[in-house]
KOLTORBA-826485 format. One line per field, with one value per residue (C-alpha): residue number from 1; residue in one letter; x, y negated, z negated. Coordinates in pm, 1 decimal, decimal comma, padded with zeros to 6 digits. Example, Ala and Ser with C-alpha at 12.3 -4.5 7.8 and 13.67 -1.06 7.14 Angstrom:
num c(1_2)
residu c(A_S)
east c(01230,0_01367,0)
north c(00450,0_00106,0)
up c(-00780,0_-00714,0)
***
This chain:
num c(1_2_3_4_5_6_7_8_9_10_11_12_13_14_15_16_17_18_19_20_21_22_23_24_25_26_27_28_29_30_31_32_33_34_35_36_37_38_39_40_41_42_43_44_45_46_47_48_49_50_51_52_53_54_55_56_57_58_59_60_61_62_63_64_65_66_67_68_69_70_71_72_73_74_75_76_77_78_79_80_81_82_83_84_85_86_87_88_89_90_91_92_93_94_95_96_97_98_99_100_101_102_103_104_105_106_107_108_109_110_111_112_113_114_115_116_117_118_119_120_121_122_123_124_125_126_127_128_129_130_131_132_133_134_135_136_137_138_139_140_141_142_143_144_145_146_147_148_149_150_151_152_153_154_155_156_157_158_159_160_161_162_163_164_165_166_167_168_169_170_171_172_173_174_175_176_177_178_179_180_181_182_183_184_185_186_187_188_189_190_191_192_193_194_195_196_197_198_199_200_201_202_203_204_205_206_207_208_209_210_211_212_213_214_215_216_217_218_219_220_221_222_223_224_225_226_227_228_229_230_231_232_233_234_235_236_237_238_239_240_241_242_243_244_245_246_247_248_249_250_251_252_253_254_255_256_257_258_259_260_261_262_263_264_265_266_267_268_269_270_271_272_273_274_275_276_277_278_279_280_281_282_283_284_285_286_287_288_289_290_291_292_293_294_295)
residu c(M_A_D_S_T_L_W_P_K_G_Y_R_C_A_V_V_L_T_V_D_Y_N_D_I_H_G_I_L_T_Q_A_P_E_V_A_G_R_D_K_T_L_S_V_W_R_Y_G_T_Q_R_G_V_D_R_L_L_G_L_F_E_E_L_G_V_R_S_S_W_F_V_P_G_I_V_A_E_E_N_P_E_H_I_R_A_I_Q_A_G_G_H_E_I_A_C_A_G_Y_R_H_Q_H_Y_D_T_L_D_L_Q_Q_Q_S_A_E_I_A_R_G_C_E_A_L_K_A_L_T_G_Q_R_P_T_G_F_R_I_P_A_G_N_G_A_P_G_F_I_E_A_L_R_D_Q_G_I_C_W_S_S_S_W_R_G_D_D_L_P_F_A_H_P_T_A_H_D_V_I_E_L_P_L_H_Y_E_L_E_D_E_P_Y_F_A_F_N_L_S_P_A_V_P_P_A_Q_S_R_I_A_S_Y_S_H_T_L_G_N_L_Q_M_D_F_A_G_F_H_R_F_G_L_C_Y_V_L_R_L_H_P_E_I_I_A_T_P_G_R_I_G_V_L_R_E_L_L_Q_S_I_Q_Q_H_D_D_V_W_I_A_T_G_V_D_V_A_Q_W_W_A_E_S_A_P_P_V_A_E_D_H_P_A_S_V_Y_E_R_H_Y_R_D_Y_L_L)
east c(-00007,2_00104,7_00377,6_00223,0_00585,9_00682,0_00465,2_00428,1_00105,0_-00030,0_-00082,9_-00123,4_00043,6_00164,0_00058,1_00278,2_00132,4_00402,4_00374,3_00615,2_00587,9_00799,0_00581,9_00719,1_01055,5_00967,0_00863,8_01168,0_01398,2_01203,1_01145,3_01373,5_01247,3_00926,8_01097,6_00911,7_00604,6_00346,3_00051,3_00242,3_00397,2_00039,9_-00041,4_00242,4_00155,1_-00169,8_-00022,6_00089,2_-00217,6_-00474,1_-00343,5_-00108,5_-00416,6_-00667,1_-00438,0_-00366,7_-00740,7_-00802,0_-00536,0_-00673,5_-01015,4_-00922,5_-00656,4_-00380,1_-00010,7_00204,8_00578,9_00617,2_00934,5_01047,5_01334,4_01517,1_01416,5_01053,6_01069,0_01233,3_00980,9_00681,4_00759,8_00413,6_00308,3_00589,0_00504,2_00153,2_00264,3_00478,5_00204,4_-00039,2_00207,0_00331,5_00709,9_00899,1_01174,0_01442,1_01439,4_01778,2_01797,2_01693,5_01467,6_01775,4_01837,6_02082,5_02225,3_02371,1_02566,0_02852,7_02863,7_03031,3_02770,7_02489,9_02604,2_02623,5_02275,1_02141,4_02342,3_02201,7_01846,9_01875,2_02002,0_01715,9_01458,4_01636,5_01628,1_01253,2_01149,2_01407,0_01469,4_01709,9_01520,2_01587,4_01401,3_01522,8_01380,6_01563,6_01385,3_01492,6_01773,0_01999,8_02250,4_02609,6_02809,1_02854,4_02515,4_02373,1_02687,0_02643,4_02295,9_02388,9_02673,1_02418,0_02204,2_01932,5_01797,1_01538,9_01496,1_01195,5_01355,4_01417,7_01170,9_01211,7_01044,3_00728,5_00879,3_01126,5_01504,2_01834,5_02059,1_02357,3_02627,9_02473,3_02245,9_02122,7_01956,3_01613,8_01466,1_01068,5_01035,7_00788,2_00569,3_00440,8_00109,9_00085,9_00157,4_-00086,6_00149,2_00114,7_-00255,2_-00324,9_-00012,6_-00102,4_-00010,7_-00046,7_00261,8_00520,4_00339,7_00339,6_00329,4_00514,2_00253,9_-00031,1_-00220,3_-00384,1_-00602,7_-00707,8_-01063,0_-01107,0_-01320,9_-01084,5_-00766,2_-00964,8_-01045,7_-00656,2_-00541,2_-00789,9_-00706,7_-00344,0_-00385,2_-00625,4_-00294,3_-00071,9_-00285,7_-00334,8_00017,7_00139,0_00346,9_00419,7_00178,6_00359,2_00144,0_00319,6_00116,6_00155,0_-00051,7_-00087,9_-00226,8_-00423,4_-00576,5_-00809,7_-01180,4_-01254,6_-00926,3_-00932,8_-01251,4_-01060,8_-00794,7_-01071,4_-01245,5_-00929,8_-00809,5_-01154,8_-01167,5_-00814,3_-00923,6_-01201,0_-00938,0_-00842,9_-00507,9_-00340,6_-00066,6_-00088,1_00241,4_00511,7_00816,0_01045,4_00815,1_00821,0_01190,6_01273,4_01061,5_01206,0_01571,7_01512,5_01301,2_01369,2_01651,0_01941,8_01883,5_01939,5_02214,7_01984,3_01769,8_01767,6_01963,0_02229,6_02256,0_02257,0_02527,7_02795,3_02728,7_02751,4_03062,6_03221,6_03127,8_03310,3_03609,3)
north c(-00003,7_-00375,2_-00499,3_-00841,8_-00984,6_-00990,9_-01318,6_-01653,8_-01729,7_-01380,9_-01346,4_-00994,1_-01019,9_-01267,2_-01355,5_-01555,1_-01677,3_-01705,0_-01828,7_-01779,5_-02098,7_-02009,9_-02179,1_-02029,9_-01942,3_-01616,9_-01472,6_-01623,4_-01414,7_-01104,2_-01140,9_-01435,8_-01377,7_-01558,5_-01881,9_-02109,4_-01906,5_-02128,8_-01896,4_-01642,8_-01905,1_-02056,4_-01750,0_-01839,9_-02217,7_-02157,9_-02173,3_-02533,7_-02631,6_-02488,9_-02244,1_-02483,7_-02732,0_-02454,3_-02264,1_-02604,0_-02675,3_-02330,7_-02373,7_-02720,6_-02588,4_-02285,6_-02531,5_-02269,0_-02354,7_-02163,3_-02144,4_-02177,0_-02040,8_-02297,5_-02282,1_-02617,8_-02650,8_-02602,9_-02863,8_-03098,1_-03019,1_-03061,2_-03322,8_-03417,4_-03061,1_-03054,4_-03356,0_-03242,4_-02911,7_-03115,3_-03356,4_-03047,5_-02958,8_-02653,0_-02541,1_-02564,4_-02298,3_-02208,0_-01946,4_-02077,8_-02318,6_-02127,2_-01809,3_-01574,0_-01215,4_-01205,1_-00881,9_-01038,3_-01294,9_-01243,7_-01383,2_-01711,2_-01754,0_-01677,0_-01909,9_-02198,7_-02102,8_-02142,6_-02484,5_-02623,4_-02487,0_-02643,9_-02979,2_-03012,3_-02941,7_-03206,3_-03469,0_-03426,8_-03375,0_-03528,8_-03205,1_-02929,3_-02604,1_-02346,0_-02045,9_-01851,7_-01550,1_-01389,4_-01441,9_-01092,8_-00848,6_-00817,7_-01006,4_-00916,0_-00815,2_-01133,8_-01278,8_-01292,3_-01478,1_-01718,7_-01785,4_-01878,5_-02103,6_-02284,3_-02359,0_-02083,8_-01947,8_-01716,1_-01494,8_-01286,1_-01057,8_-00719,7_-00449,6_-00157,8_-00270,4_-00421,0_-00683,1_-00947,3_-00858,7_-01048,4_-00943,7_-00734,4_-00948,4_-01278,6_-01263,0_-01599,0_-01522,0_-01376,0_-01152,6_-01121,7_-00805,6_-00763,2_-00472,6_-00438,6_-00371,7_-00725,1_-00893,9_-00991,1_-00899,1_-00523,3_-00542,9_-00833,1_-00949,8_-00882,1_-00981,1_-00822,7_-00949,9_-00895,0_-00615,2_-00700,4_-00442,1_-00212,9_00059,8_-00187,5_-00007,7_-00319,5_-00534,4_-00370,5_-00393,5_-00706,2_-00542,4_-00255,8_-00481,9_-00684,1_-00374,3_-00250,2_-00600,1_-00587,2_-00227,6_-00322,5_-00627,4_-00410,1_-00176,3_-00474,7_-00614,3_-00288,5_-00233,3_-00594,0_-00656,3_-00929,8_-00955,0_-01133,8_-01192,4_-01291,1_-01478,2_-01638,9_-01933,8_-01813,3_-01479,8_-01524,0_-01871,0_-01798,0_-01868,6_-01505,3_-01396,8_-01729,6_-01585,4_-01252,2_-01444,3_-01659,4_-01354,0_-01215,1_-01509,4_-01575,4_-01214,8_-01265,2_-01570,9_-01416,1_-01272,1_-01525,8_-01330,6_-01395,8_-01628,2_-01761,9_-01947,1_-02063,0_-01846,0_-02082,2_-02102,1_-01732,1_-01679,3_-01934,4_-01760,3_-01454,5_-01572,5_-01713,6_-01422,2_-01086,5_-00850,0_-00795,6_-00548,9_-00190,6_00019,3_00270,5_-00017,4_00047,9_-00280,1_-00167,6_00176,4_00007,5_-00226,1_00054,2_00292,6_-00004,5_-00135,3_00213,3_00263,6_-00054,0_00047,4)
up c(00015,7_00011,1_-00195,6_-00350,3_-00415,6_-00041,8_00042,1_-00122,8_-00324,4_-00362,8_00020,6_00122,0_00473,7_00724,2_01074,3_01315,6_01651,6_01918,3_02270,2_02546,5_02787,5_03092,6_03380,9_03699,8_03567,4_03428,4_03769,2_03926,7_03696,1_03757,1_04136,2_04284,3_04634,7_04551,4_04547,0_04769,0_04786,4_04634,5_04663,2_04439,3_04202,5_04143,4_03940,1_03679,7_03719,7_03574,2_03213,4_03299,8_03489,2_03262,6_02976,0_02750,8_02699,2_02646,8_02385,4_02195,0_02197,2_02051,0_01798,9_01684,6_01665,6_01426,8_01229,5_01288,5_01358,1_01619,4_01744,7_02103,2_02282,3_02571,9_02835,6_02828,6_03215,3_03155,8_02880,1_03122,5_03403,7_03166,4_02896,4_02857,7_02733,4_02503,7_02335,4_02312,2_02153,2_01903,2_01829,5_01751,7_01456,6_01642,9_01625,3_01942,2_01951,0_02207,1_02490,0_02651,5_02942,5_03223,9_03200,0_03240,5_03212,4_02955,7_03040,5_03334,7_03126,9_02891,3_02546,1_02636,1_02882,8_02642,3_02385,8_02658,9_02760,9_02400,4_02337,4_02677,3_02593,6_02232,6_02359,5_02628,9_02363,2_02111,7_02375,0_02407,4_02052,6_01851,4_01659,4_01715,1_01729,9_01466,2_01638,5_01937,6_02157,7_02439,1_02765,8_02889,0_02843,4_02552,4_02369,0_02371,6_02111,8_01873,2_01986,0_01663,1_01521,6_01825,6_01736,9_01385,4_01536,1_01725,3_01420,4_01483,3_01165,1_01292,8_01611,0_01750,6_02003,6_01834,2_01756,2_01520,8_01205,6_01058,4_00839,2_00886,1_00834,7_00789,1_01059,3_00909,3_01089,1_01015,6_00699,2_00733,5_01087,9_01014,0_01259,8_01310,9_01503,4_01785,5_01926,9_02260,9_02137,9_02008,9_02335,4_02605,6_02887,2_02867,3_02887,9_03130,5_03334,8_03696,9_04063,8_04415,4_04576,6_04411,7_04233,3_03871,5_03709,2_03989,6_03921,8_03952,2_03639,2_03498,2_03410,1_03078,1_02934,9_02730,4_02467,2_02428,4_02385,2_02138,6_01950,2_01976,4_01834,9_01543,0_01457,6_01444,4_01238,9_01003,7_00949,3_00895,3_00653,4_00459,5_00427,4_00378,7_00702,2_00937,2_01246,0_01524,8_01810,5_02147,6_02405,1_02733,6_02839,7_03209,3_03081,1_02749,8_02814,0_03107,2_03039,6_02968,8_02773,7_02546,6_02403,0_02312,7_02139,2_01943,9_01819,9_01706,8_01518,5_01358,1_01252,8_01076,9_00929,8_00736,4_00500,7_00238,5_00166,0_00488,7_00547,4_00895,1_00944,1_01181,0_01265,2_01053,8_00755,9_00741,1_00803,5_00540,1_00300,9_00368,5_00373,0_00009,4_-00135,4_00031,5_-00039,4_00190,6_00481,6_00372,5_00503,3_00636,7_00812,9_01185,1_01245,6_01008,6_01183,2_01527,5_01421,6_01287,9_01578,7_01822,7_01706,0_01679,2_02010,6_02124,8_01942,6)
***
């Protein structure tokens, strides 16, 4: 059952609403051949055209705050949206400068991407971001230390747990783990050409998806965990799907023992209150075996 000492003020569990705002740059990383194909790109531009405003409207209606991961180039191209996100009281976190596949970059290039993305966001918001999410791929050895050196205190890129944890190689960087079933993309992302997903096996039932998300929340609530929802404005904020999100969040808000907070708030609480990551934690085991492999 839930451990009542994990969360502040007697809360039973935490909920973090995160948004990946990539505009067209996400699909350009995945399928660079679509550059200049406006019909295809319009599927991903929908987030900028309609989705961002619709998400911000829902969050304002329900009185919840969220954390937005934004590549620096997206912020530069859409400064009015960045200002609106900030004005709504939401956190703006970094996703590098371009929407890069990090497997193609070495550590020095990855660190430069983080720095450039942070500076682009700071130039628009006046605040250097403290959160980070890898757009695609994996960090090179030493990546978490590079995040720390750039002033990042929390990340949400890894999986493998239901609770936050401090990275074994940089204890002041807190990870808020993800789960694929708590993302909109595996249910709804779809395009004909290029084929997204390659097998063309979506779009999922709205009612079944809502049921899945609610059942997952029930489990996270029961066991006192950290429910990190990952959203995309071009996917979840269509006229129909925004209703799915509204119903999900309203059902969560019916529980008065749930802490709906930004990523940085949860990370700061965890850093101050939680014990160090255990030796048998997946992150610790990974670090030991991976570093042994490199040697």
